[in-house]
TILO-633871 format. One line per field, with one value per residue (C-alpha): residue number from 0; residue in one letter; y, x, z. Coordinates in nm, 4 decimals. Each point is the difference from the previous one (the first is absolute). Layout:
// TILO-633871
resi (NUM / ...) $
resn (a / ...) $
Y (Y / ...) $
X (X / ...) $
Z (Z / ...) $
// end
This chain:
// TILO-633871
resi (0 / 1 / 2 / 3 / 4 / 5 / 6 / 7 / 8 / 9 / 10 / 11 / 12 / 13 / 14 / 15 / 16 / 17 / 18 / 19 / 20 / 21 / 22 / 23 / 24 / 25 / 26 / 27 / 28 / 29 / 30 / 31 / 32 / 33 / 34 / 35 / 36 / 37 / 38 / 39 / 40 / 41 / 42 / 43 / 44 / 45 / 46 / 47 / 48 / 49 / 50 / 51 / 52 / 53 / 54 / 55 / 56 / 57 / 58 / 59 / 60 / 61 / 62 / 63 / 64 / 65 / 66 / 67 / 68 / 69 / 70 / 71 / 72 / 73 / 74 / 75 / 76 / 77 / 78 / 79 / 80 / 81 / 82 / 83 / 84 / 85 / 86 / 87 / 88 / 89 / 90 / 91 / 92 / 93 / 94 / 95 / 96 / 97 / 98 / 99 / 100 / 101 / 102 / 103 / 104 / 105 / 106 / 107 / 108 / 109 / 110 / 111 / 112 / 113 / 114 / 115 / 116 / 117 / 118 / 119 / 120 / 121 / 122 / 123 / 124 / 125 / 126 / 127 / 128 / 129 / 130 / 131 / 132 / 133 / 134 / 135 / 136 / 137 / 138 / 139 / 140 / 141 / 142 / 143 / 144 / 145 / 146 / 147 / 148 / 149 / 150 / 151 / 152 / 153 / 154 / 155 / 156 / 157 / 158 / 159 / 160 / 161 / 162 / 163 / 164 / 165 / 166 / 167 / 168 / 169 / 170 / 171 / 172 / 173 / 174 / 175 / 176 / 177 / 178 / 179 / 180 / 181 / 182 / 183 / 184 / 185 / 186 / 187 / 188 / 189 / 190 / 191 / 192 / 193 / 194 / 195 / 196 / 197 / 198 / 199 / 200 / 201 / 202 / 203 / 204 / 205 / 206 / 207 / 208 / 209 / 210 / 211 / 212 / 213 / 214 / 215 / 216 / 217 / 218 / 219 / 220 / 221 / 222 / 223 / 224 / 225 / 226 / 227 / 228 / 229 / 230 / 231 / 232 / 233 / 234 / 235 / 236 / 237 / 238 / 239 / 240 / 241 / 242 / 243 / 244 / 245 / 246 / 247 / 248 / 249 / 250 / 251 / 252 / 253 / 254 / 255 / 256 / 257 / 258 / 259 / 260 / 261 / 262 / 263 / 264 / 265 / 266 / 267 / 268 / 269 / 270 / 271 / 272 / 273 / 274 / 275 / 276 / 277 / 278 / 279 / 280 / 281 / 282 / 283 / 284 / 285 / 286 / 287 / 288 / 289 / 290 / 291 / 292 / 293 / 294 / 295 / 296 / 297 / 298 / 299 / 300 / 301 / 302 / 303 / 304 / 305 / 306 / 307 / 308 / 309 / 310 / 311 / 312 / 313 / 314 / 315 / 316 / 317 / 318 / 319 / 320 / 321 / 322 / 323 / 324 / 325 / 326 / 327 / 328 / 329 / 330 / 331 / 332 / 333 / 334 / 335 / 336 / 337 / 338 / 339 / 340 / 341 / 342 / 343 / 344 / 345 / 346 / 347 / 348 / 349 / 350 / 351 / 352 / 353 / 354 / 355 / 356 / 357 / 358 / 359 / 360 / 361) $
resn (x / x / x / x / x / x / x / x / x / x / x / x / x / x / x / x / x / x / x / x / x / x / x / x / x / x / x / x / x / x / x / x / x / x / x / x / x / x / x / x / x / x / x / x / x / x / x / x / x / x / x / x / x / x / x / x / x / x / x / x / x / x / x / x / x / x / x / x / x / x / x / x / x / x / x / x / x / x / x / x / x / x / x / x / x / x / x / x / x / x / x / x / x / x / x / x / x / x / x / x / x / x / x / x / x / x / x / x / x / x / x / x / x / x / x / x / x / x / x / x / x / x / x / x / x / x / x / x / x / x / x / x / x / x / x / x / x / x / x / x / x / x / x / x / x / x / x / x / x / x / x / x / x / x / x / x / x / x / x / x / x / x / x / x / x / x / x / x / x / x / x / x / x / x / x / x / x / x / x / x / x / x / x / x / x / x / x / x / x / x / x / x / x / x / x / x / x / x / x / x / x / x / x / x / x / x / x / x / x / x / x / x / x / x / x / x / x / x / x / x / x / x / x / x / x / x / x / x / x / x / x / x / x / x / x / x / x / x / x / x / x / x / x / x / x / x / x / x / x / x / x / x / x / x / x / x / x / x / x / x / x / x / x / x / x / x / x / x / x / x / x / x / x / x / x / x / x / x / x / x / x / x / x / x / x / x / x / x / x / x / x / x / x / x / x / x / x / x / x / x / x / x / x / x / x / x / x / x / x / x / x / x / x / x / x / x / x / x / x / x / x / x / x / x / x / x / x / x / x / x / x / x / x / x / x / x / x / x / x / x / x / x / x / x / x / x / x / x / x / x / x / x / x / x / x / x / x / x / x / x / x / x) $
Y (0.8077 / 0.1085 / -0.0949 / -0.2220 / -0.1985 / -0.0342 / -0.1324 / -0.2601 / -0.1055 / -0.0287 / -0.2187 / -0.2206 / -0.0468 / -0.0697 / -0.3772 / 0.0293 / -0.0392 / 0.2955 / 0.3398 / 0.0204 / 0.2957 / 0.1460 / 0.0555 / 0.3325 / 0.0226 / -0.2243 / 0.2675 / 0.0704 / 0.1604 / 0.3490 / -0.0467 / 0.1115 / 0.2531 / -0.1505 / 0.1617 / 0.3515 / 0.0691 / -0.0583 / 0.2562 / 0.3577 / 0.1515 / -0.2274 / 0.2789 / 0.3050 / -0.0545 / 0.0234 / -0.0587 / 0.1859 / -0.2106 / 0.1918 / -0.1874 / 0.0361 / 0.2296 / 0.3073 / -0.1210 / -0.0012 / -0.0056 / -0.2572 / 0.0400 / -0.3486 / -0.1175 / -0.1624 / -0.2837 / -0.1164 / -0.0134 / -0.1731 / -0.2546 / -0.0984 / 0.0076 / -0.1112 / 0.2361 / 0.3053 / -0.1495 / -0.0037 / 0.3426 / 0.1865 / -0.1685 / -0.1048 / 0.1843 / 0.1833 / 0.3620 / -0.0755 / -0.0939 / 0.3310 / 0.2098 / -0.2273 / 0.0469 / -0.2454 / 0.0756 / -0.2405 / 0.1890 / -0.2871 / -0.0968 / 0.0920 / 0.2430 / -0.1695 / -0.3419 / 0.1372 / 0.1596 / -0.3458 / -0.1367 / 0.2741 / -0.0702 / -0.3649 / 0.1001 / 0.2028 / -0.1929 / -0.3566 / 0.0024 / 0.1696 / 0.2121 / 0.0431 / -0.3029 / 0.0934 / -0.0548 / 0.1031 / -0.0177 / -0.2002 / -0.2670 / -0.0523 / 0.1760 / -0.3014 / 0.1793 / 0.2637 / -0.2684 / -0.1745 / 0.3243 / 0.0668 / -0.3511 / 0.0813 / 0.3176 / -0.1879 / -0.2659 / 0.2619 / 0.1780 / -0.3302 / 0.0462 / -0.3679 / 0.0699 / 0.2038 / -0.2750 / -0.2541 / 0.2420 / 0.0442 / -0.3782 / -0.0085 / 0.2914 / -0.1510 / -0.3305 / 0.1699 / 0.2201 / -0.3002 / -0.1628 / 0.3026 / 0.1333 / -0.3345 / 0.1450 / -0.0866 / 0.1800 / 0.1235 / -0.0879 / 0.3317 / -0.0835 / -0.3307 / 0.1885 / 0.2092 / -0.3171 / -0.1800 / 0.2865 / 0.2113 / -0.2376 / -0.2472 / -0.3647 / -0.1365 / 0.2451 / -0.1736 / 0.2377 / -0.1932 / -0.3124 / 0.1831 / 0.1272 / -0.3438 / -0.1509 / 0.2685 / -0.1143 / -0.3721 / -0.0254 / 0.2504 / -0.0499 / 0.2120 / -0.2089 / 0.2352 / 0.3063 / -0.1550 / -0.0966 / 0.3182 / 0.2911 / 0.2315 / 0.0701 / -0.2451 / -0.1789 / -0.0214 / -0.3185 / -0.0901 / 0.0343 / -0.2338 / -0.2538 / -0.0008 / -0.0180 / -0.3119 / -0.1591 / 0.0944 / -0.1600 / -0.3198 / -0.0580 / -0.1000 / 0.2756 / 0.0202 / 0.2820 / -0.2230 / -0.1945 / 0.2778 / 0.1911 / -0.2609 / -0.0361 / -0.3761 / -0.2480 / -0.3760 / -0.1181 / -0.3429 / -0.0480 / -0.2097 / -0.1586 / 0.0119 / 0.2869 / 0.2326 / -0.1184 / 0.2230 / -0.0277 / 0.1405 / 0.3483 / -0.0632 / -0.3571 / -0.0689 / -0.3306 / -0.0847 / 0.0163 / -0.2996 / 0.0003 / -0.0380 / 0.0677 / 0.2649 / 0.3149 / 0.3763 / 0.2731 / 0.3788 / 0.1546 / 0.2974 / -0.1181 / -0.3729 / -0.1249 / -0.3431 / -0.1492 / -0.3410 / -0.0267 / -0.0546 / 0.3217 / 0.1940 / -0.1434 / 0.1185 / 0.3520 / 0.1175 / 0.0204 / 0.1426 / 0.3587 / 0.0270 / 0.2810 / 0.0203 / -0.1211 / 0.0168 / -0.3637 / -0.0729 / 0.0590 / -0.1855 / 0.1204 / -0.1789 / -0.1339 / -0.1639 / -0.2312 / -0.3538 / -0.2623 / -0.0527 / 0.3574 / 0.2635 / -0.0975 / 0.2242 / 0.1394 / 0.0853 / 0.3014 / 0.0700 / 0.3597 / 0.0884 / 0.3198 / 0.1585 / -0.0796 / -0.2582 / -0.3418 / -0.2583 / -0.3345 / -0.1554 / -0.3376 / -0.2169 / -0.0442 / -0.1139 / 0.3227 / 0.0982 / 0.1893 / 0.3140 / 0.0376 / -0.0513 / 0.2625 / 0.2445 / -0.0551 / 0.0415 / 0.3361 / 0.1137 / -0.1105 / 0.1419 / 0.2889 / -0.0543 / -0.0888 / -0.1850 / 0.1070 / -0.2104 / 0.0601 / 0.2394 / -0.0018 / 0.3713 / -0.0762 / -0.2799 / -0.0002 / 0.3439 / 0.0789 / -0.3245 / 0.0240 / 0.3707 / 0.1981 / 0.0893 / 0.0348 / 0.0873 / 0.3354 / -0.0232 / -0.2447 / -0.3136 / -0.0441 / -0.3747 / -0.2759 / 0.0730 / -0.1124 / 0.3157 / -0.1640 / 0.1879) $
X (0.1669 / 0.3327 / 0.1211 / 0.2684 / -0.2513 / -0.2283 / 0.2955 / 0.0705 / -0.3650 / 0.0218 / 0.3113 / -0.1607 / -0.3084 / 0.1869 / -0.0524 / -0.3778 / -0.2296 / -0.2219 / 0.0560 / -0.0438 / -0.2032 / 0.3069 / 0.1918 / 0.0048 / -0.1418 / 0.2025 / 0.1965 / 0.3670 / 0.1873 / 0.1108 / 0.3437 / 0.1797 / -0.2595 / -0.0265 / 0.3296 / -0.1021 / -0.2055 / 0.2995 / 0.2161 / -0.0539 / 0.1375 / -0.1899 / -0.2325 / 0.2182 / 0.2517 / -0.0979 / 0.1766 / -0.0671 / -0.0685 / 0.0104 / -0.2126 / -0.0445 / 0.1439 / -0.1187 / 0.1488 / -0.3328 / 0.0911 / -0.1373 / 0.0783 / -0.0206 / 0.0890 / 0.3418 / -0.0911 / -0.2804 / 0.2319 / 0.2880 / -0.2240 / -0.1773 / 0.2792 / 0.3659 / 0.0580 / -0.0974 / 0.1692 / 0.3311 / -0.0493 / -0.1128 / 0.2142 / 0.3107 / 0.3194 / -0.1611 / -0.0712 / -0.3744 / 0.0387 / 0.1695 / -0.2534 / -0.2985 / -0.1061 / -0.0399 / -0.0822 / -0.2121 / -0.0182 / -0.1368 / -0.2844 / -0.3641 / -0.1363 / -0.3425 / 0.1503 / 0.2155 / -0.3086 / -0.1593 / 0.3136 / -0.0127 / -0.3697 / 0.0797 / 0.2986 / -0.2161 / -0.3288 / 0.1199 / -0.2630 / -0.0952 / -0.3071 / -0.1638 / 0.0988 / 0.0931 / -0.2964 / -0.0669 / -0.3394 / -0.1382 / 0.2713 / 0.3171 / 0.3004 / 0.2294 / 0.2580 / 0.0364 / 0.0515 / 0.2575 / 0.1929 / -0.0198 / 0.1359 / 0.2913 / 0.0747 / -0.0258 / 0.2377 / 0.2488 / -0.0067 / -0.0086 / -0.3425 / -0.0716 / -0.3053 / -0.1558 / 0.0695 / -0.1790 / -0.2844 / -0.0511 / -0.0189 / -0.2702 / -0.1868 / 0.0011 / -0.1250 / -0.2897 / -0.0859 / -0.0077 / -0.2574 / -0.2113 / -0.0231 / 0.0288 / 0.2746 / 0.3493 / 0.2798 / -0.0235 / 0.2455 / 0.1836 / 0.0347 / 0.1682 / 0.2537 / 0.0902 / 0.0187 / 0.2352 / 0.2035 / 0.0641 / -0.0198 / 0.2750 / -0.0540 / 0.0130 / -0.2602 / -0.2766 / -0.2571 / 0.0370 / -0.1138 / -0.3081 / -0.0992 / 0.0439 / -0.2187 / -0.2652 / -0.0333 / 0.0446 / -0.2524 / -0.2599 / -0.2194 / 0.1949 / -0.0144 / -0.2501 / 0.2062 / 0.3181 / -0.1781 / -0.1921 / 0.2084 / 0.0901 / 0.3555 / 0.2875 / 0.1195 / 0.3681 / 0.1419 / 0.1981 / -0.3110 / -0.1997 / 0.2824 / 0.0197 / -0.3798 / -0.0117 / 0.2670 / -0.1977 / -0.3176 / 0.1742 / 0.2663 / -0.0952 / 0.0741 / 0.0030 / -0.2536 / -0.2653 / 0.0016 / 0.1003 / -0.3168 / -0.2195 / -0.0854 / 0.0384 / -0.1222 / -0.0553 / -0.3154 / -0.1560 / -0.3115 / -0.2585 / -0.1603 / 0.0076 / -0.2488 / 0.2494 / 0.3275 / 0.2099 / 0.2862 / 0.3416 / 0.0171 / 0.3559 / 0.0312 / -0.3779 / 0.0208 / -0.3370 / 0.0135 / -0.2054 / -0.2183 / 0.1758 / 0.3320 / 0.2139 / 0.0355 / 0.0417 / -0.2541 / 0.0000 / -0.2210 / -0.0769 / -0.0593 / -0.0643 / 0.2602 / 0.1321 / 0.3463 / 0.1567 / 0.2792 / 0.2829 / -0.0911 / -0.0025 / 0.3399 / 0.1412 / -0.1147 / -0.0583 / -0.2990 / -0.1204 / -0.1221 / -0.3711 / -0.2550 / -0.3674 / -0.1580 / -0.3699 / -0.0407 / -0.2155 / 0.1976 / -0.0200 / -0.0935 / 0.1915 / -0.2102 / 0.0953 / -0.1995 / 0.0105 / 0.1916 / 0.3534 / 0.0549 / -0.1757 / -0.1983 / -0.0868 / -0.3300 / 0.0207 / -0.2012 / -0.0510 / -0.0990 / -0.1786 / 0.0525 / -0.2894 / 0.1636 / -0.2565 / 0.0926 / -0.0079 / 0.1051 / 0.1853 / 0.1575 / -0.1902 / 0.1474 / -0.1207 / -0.1329 / -0.3397 / -0.2300 / -0.0086 / 0.3764 / 0.0109 / -0.2745 / 0.1921 / 0.3178 / -0.1928 / -0.1362 / 0.3419 / 0.1677 / -0.2556 / 0.1466 / 0.3435 / 0.2903 / 0.2747 / 0.3524 / 0.3100 / 0.2897 / 0.2666 / 0.3721 / -0.0036 / -0.2685 / 0.2071 / 0.3710 / 0.0573 / 0.3102 / 0.1777 / -0.0678 / 0.0092 / 0.1801 / 0.3659 / 0.1329 / 0.3666 / -0.0529 / -0.3543 / -0.1317 / -0.1532 / -0.3753 / 0.0422 / -0.1693 / -0.3470 / -0.3032 / -0.1993 / -0.3275 / -0.2652) $
Z (2.4371 / -0.1537 / -0.3445 / 0.1509 / 0.2050 / -0.3020 / -0.2015 / 0.2701 / -0.0117 / -0.3787 / 0.0244 / 0.2645 / -0.2150 / -0.3221 / 0.0287 / 0.0165 / -0.2991 / 0.0833 / 0.1527 / 0.3795 / 0.1181 / 0.1708 / -0.3236 / -0.1879 / -0.3544 / -0.2347 / -0.1785 / -0.0309 / 0.2871 / -0.1001 / 0.1538 / 0.3141 / 0.1110 / 0.3471 / 0.1057 / -0.1039 / 0.3122 / 0.2266 / -0.1804 / 0.1140 / -0.3199 / -0.2392 / -0.1119 / 0.0544 / -0.2813 / -0.3645 / -0.3302 / -0.3230 / -0.3089 / -0.3297 / -0.2516 / -0.3753 / -0.2629 / 0.1926 / 0.3314 / 0.1832 / 0.3727 / 0.2456 / 0.3697 / 0.1529 / 0.3475 / -0.0189 / 0.2361 / -0.2291 / -0.2991 / 0.1756 / 0.1741 / -0.3206 / -0.2578 / 0.0100 / -0.2922 / 0.2035 / 0.3057 / -0.1846 / -0.1580 / 0.3116 / 0.2661 / -0.1925 / -0.0964 / -0.2909 / -0.0856 / 0.0171 / 0.3678 / 0.0760 / -0.1893 / 0.0800 / -0.3610 / -0.2900 / -0.3633 / -0.2079 / -0.3283 / -0.2116 / 0.2368 / -0.0658 / 0.2577 / -0.0126 / 0.0739 / 0.2796 / 0.1559 / 0.0097 / 0.1663 / 0.2647 / 0.0576 / 0.0717 / 0.2136 / 0.2396 / -0.0194 / -0.0726 / -0.2760 / -0.3256 / 0.0554 / -0.2414 / -0.2065 / -0.3604 / -0.2352 / -0.3603 / -0.1730 / 0.2919 / -0.0214 / 0.2050 / -0.1524 / 0.0136 / -0.2170 / 0.2745 / 0.2631 / -0.2197 / -0.0507 / 0.3732 / 0.0607 / -0.2334 / 0.1972 / 0.3303 / -0.1328 / -0.1114 / 0.3368 / 0.1964 / 0.1638 / 0.0523 / 0.2150 / -0.2812 / -0.2528 / 0.2160 / 0.0665 / -0.3755 / -0.0381 / 0.2689 / -0.1552 / -0.3497 / 0.1421 / 0.1766 / -0.2992 / -0.2324 / 0.2280 / 0.0880 / -0.3571 / -0.1855 / -0.2167 / -0.1192 / -0.1779 / -0.3604 / -0.2831 / 0.0491 / 0.3705 / -0.0874 / -0.2091 / 0.3044 / 0.2059 / -0.2389 / -0.1440 / 0.3101 / 0.2998 / 0.0878 / -0.0896 / 0.3548 / 0.1375 / 0.1930 / -0.1486 / -0.3265 / 0.1810 / 0.1237 / -0.3457 / -0.1558 / 0.2716 / -0.0467 / -0.3610 / 0.0718 / 0.2862 / -0.1249 / -0.3061 / -0.2466 / -0.3200 / -0.1690 / 0.0913 / -0.1385 / -0.3223 / -0.0748 / 0.1311 / -0.2864 / 0.1221 / -0.0226 / 0.3116 / 0.0844 / -0.1552 / 0.3117 / 0.2130 / -0.2290 / 0.0060 / 0.3793 / 0.0291 / -0.2183 / 0.2200 / 0.3122 / -0.1388 / -0.1123 / 0.2651 / 0.3567 / 0.2514 / 0.3794 / 0.0290 / -0.1588 / 0.3280 / 0.2390 / -0.0862 / 0.1733 / 0.3685 / 0.0256 / 0.2595 / 0.0066 / -0.1777 / -0.0344 / -0.2219 / 0.1826 / -0.3106 / -0.3811 / -0.0159 / 0.1661 / -0.1508 / -0.2230 / -0.2469 / 0.0884 / -0.1460 / -0.1207 / -0.1302 / -0.0399 / 0.1883 / 0.1621 / 0.3797 / 0.1169 / 0.3122 / 0.3341 / -0.1692 / 0.1640 / -0.2101 / 0.0411 / -0.0692 / -0.0078 / 0.2693 / -0.2253 / -0.3575 / 0.0714 / -0.2490 / 0.0955 / -0.0451 / 0.0470 / 0.2553 / -0.2564 / -0.1838 / 0.3266 / 0.0923 / -0.3337 / 0.0915 / -0.3573 / -0.2325 / -0.3297 / -0.0052 / -0.0770 / -0.0036 / 0.0821 / -0.3241 / 0.0823 / 0.1021 / 0.3067 / 0.3122 / 0.3296 / 0.3456 / 0.2813 / 0.2828 / 0.3251 / 0.2147 / -0.1358 / 0.1886 / -0.1250 / -0.1125 / -0.2107 / -0.3044 / -0.2925 / -0.1218 / -0.3701 / -0.1037 / -0.3695 / -0.0653 / -0.3220 / -0.1941 / 0.1865 / 0.3316 / 0.1116 / 0.1355 / -0.2787 / 0.1459 / 0.2862 / 0.0627 / 0.2511 / 0.3440 / 0.3396 / 0.1444 / 0.1258 / -0.2364 / 0.2110 / -0.0098 / -0.3773 / -0.0479 / 0.2174 / -0.2019 / -0.3241 / 0.1162 / 0.1136 / -0.3228 / -0.2434 / -0.1949 / 0.1486 / -0.2274 / 0.1817 / -0.0980 / -0.0175 / 0.2358 / -0.1232 / 0.0936 / 0.0854 / 0.2601 / 0.1459 / 0.0833 / -0.1516 / 0.1974 / -0.0846 / -0.3730 / -0.0846 / 0.2708 / 0.0363 / 0.3553 / 0.0049 / 0.1745 / 0.1387 / 0.2567 / -0.1493 / 0.0269 / 0.0501 / -0.1968 / 0.1340 / -0.1984 / -0.0660 / -0.0901 / -0.1967) $
// end
């Protein structure tokens, strides 16, 4: 399957709430690479990029540069001396950062991912984002957003105070990566980190984080995989996670198929909610099967990981025992925006092909 056909499949599936099996992994398109195969001279012409104070030379295929960056497209194909000489000098660019850019350019990934002392080197990714923004590599910017989202989940980490100073002092105000970092702090349990870290956080970052926590935002609802839900009796009813109105039995409502949060119809129609993080309260496991829509089995997990209590519901004892065994020792997590409509919230697609508003799930 070619990249173009995969893109068409992605566009066709953009209205669905889950990823069809025919779609590629939900990451940013790296740009116009699909046309390279049809050009005979794509990998026969190279340009020389002189990087750093010592003019370290990089020989890079011209087609890769011009297909990924309008900056290099103008320099190497326009009426400039650089186009004639096929040479560009970037004297104030770090050689180490440019090597990472070249790695992504040829591999569409960073391998290995920058780490320091066993933790993600977010400051390196932020500086790489700055370089990509300067040289107009939109695909790399979106890839860094994806990578930071995945690292935050896989390592349960967020940025440090010094990272926030890079974010707010060196990155433009309208950059979508700011939205991602604010959401990482707003939707993850970071209150202890903010309170106890020995370094000082950037004042602008703290201001925007307070606004994010207090002001309803769209990603608070976009993070959920919603479907219609109707509680069958009072034992299975819930309160709306936004306005806290009790949803009575046999009253039409909406529930998340992943985290089992419930919402009244007016709150869903508004499309916004308050940011909240996983605060250690018992989480809910969504179950289907009862007439009138799915009901919810509430599983409270003690500190030791054993099942503590569950709300009564009309299910046979064998099924409840099976759910108890499956849930023991398992901590349910809340939905996160960067696991949901990531492209719509955090990506920029002026040069690269849009991923489409596809729910990425967990």
